[in-house]
C-alpha positions in Angstrom: 26.8 -72.6 53.7 25.7 -73.2 50.1 27.1 -70.9 47.4 24.2 -68.4 46.6 23.7 -66.6 43.3 22.9 -63.0 43.8 21.2 -60.7 41.2 22.8 -57.3 40.4 22.5 -54.6 37.9 25.5 -53.9 35.6 26.1 -50.6 37.5 25.9 -52.2 41.0 28.1 -55.0 39.8 30.9 -52.6 38.8 30.5 -50.3 41.8 30.6 -53.2 44.2 33.6 -54.8 42.5 35.6 -51.6 42.7 34.6 -51.1 46.3 35.6 -54.8 47.2 39.0 -54.3 45.5 39.6 -50.9 47.3 38.9 -52.5 50.7 40.5 -55.9 50.1 43.9 -54.7 51.4 42.8 -51.9 53.7 42.3 -54.1 56.7 39.1 -52.0 57.6 36.6 -54.8 56.9 36.5 -58.4 57.9 38.5 -59.9 55.2 36.8 -63.3 55.3 33.4 -61.7 54.7 34.9 -59.5 52.0 36.5 -62.5 50.2 33.3 -64.6 50.4 31.3 -61.6 48.8 34.0 -61.3 46.1 33.3 -65.1 45.2 29.6 -64.3 45.0 30.4 -61.4 42.7 32.1 -63.7 40.4 29.1 -65.8 40.1 26.4 -63.2 40.3 23.6 -62.9 37.6 24.1 -59.5 36.2 21.0 -58.0 34.5 20.0 -54.7 32.9 18.3 -52.4 35.4 15.0 -52.8 33.6 15.1 -56.5 34.0 15.9 -56.5 37.7 13.0 -58.1 39.6 11.2 -55.8 42.1 11.8 -58.1 45.1 15.6 -58.0 44.8 17.7 -56.1 47.4 19.5 -53.3 45.6 21.4 -50.3 46.8 19.0 -47.8 48.7 16.5 -50.6 49.1 14.5 -50.5 52.3 14.6 -54.0 53.8 12.5 -55.5 56.5 13.8 -58.7 58.0 13.2 -60.8 61.0 15.8 -62.9 63.0 15.3 -66.7 63.0 16.3 -69.3 65.5 17.1 -68.3 69.1 17.2 -64.6 68.3 13.6 -64.7 67.0 11.4 -62.5 68.9 8.7 -62.2 66.2 9.5 -58.5 65.6 11.0 -57.2 62.3 13.7 -54.8 61.8 13.9 -52.2 59.0 17.1 -50.8 57.4 18.0 -49.0 54.2 21.1 -50.5 52.4 23.4 -47.7 51.4 26.9 -47.0 50.1 29.5 -46.6 52.9 29.6 -42.8 52.6 25.8 -42.5 53.2 25.6 -44.4 56.4 26.0 -41.6 58.7 23.4 -39.4 57.0 20.3 -41.0 58.7 19.6 -43.7 61.3 18.7 -47.2 60.2 21.2 -47.0 57.3 23.4 -50.0 56.8 26.5 -50.1 54.6 26.5 -52.5 51.6 30.0 -53.6 52.9 28.8 -54.3 56.5 28.4 -58.1 57.3 24.6 -57.6 57.1 24.8 -55.5 54.0 27.0 -58.1 52.2 24.5 -60.8 53.2 21.5 -58.9 51.9 22.8 -57.4 48.6 21.3 -59.1 45.6 19.0 -61.3 47.7 15.4 -61.9 47.0 12.4 -61.2 49.3 11.5 -64.4 51.3 15.1 -65.7 51.4 16.5 -67.1 54.6 20.0 -65.8 54.9 22.9 -66.7 57.3 25.7 -64.2 57.9 28.7 -63.9 60.3 29.1 -60.6 62.2 31.3 -59.6 65.2 28.5 -60.9 67.6 28.4 -64.4 66.0 26.4 -66.1 63.4 22.9 -64.9 62.6 19.9 -66.1 60.5 17.3 -63.8 59.2 14.3 -64.0 56.9 13.9 -61.3 54.3 10.4 -60.3 54.9 10.0 -57.4 52.3 12.0 -55.2 49.9 11.0 -51.7 48.9 12.8 -50.8 45.7 15.4 -48.1 45.8 14.4 -44.5 45.3 17.9 -43.8 43.8 19.9 -46.6 42.0 23.5 -47.3 41.4 23.2 -45.5 38.2 22.3 -42.2 40.1 25.4 -42.7 42.2 27.6 -43.1 39.1 26.1 -40.0 37.6 26.9 -37.8 40.6 
């Protein structure tokens, strides 16, 4: 899989970097996936919140995607990408530290993404991104 360049705001970058460091040695997450994302953080394009394109997946974005290849049923799935602590508060929320969350974070609408999860390797197409109602900056302030 080719190295991707993700786009993050300054706040998201710092929060994600901290979370990755905290979970690196915990054994609670797939360490290979976490290490790959850590590499992506190193090469991320970090921008001011006002310069973030509207079609980039950020924390609290609502994302609609569809599976490609053998798993393609033509149907789309919709999730909200959230911090780990917010997953249990509502259905269809996915942690930014899950395999799918790590794959989506910083990606652009229309991207074809491949990611590894406990069930195997999956390919999806990012159909649409609805910008976050709350941003990483809101998380930092609370």
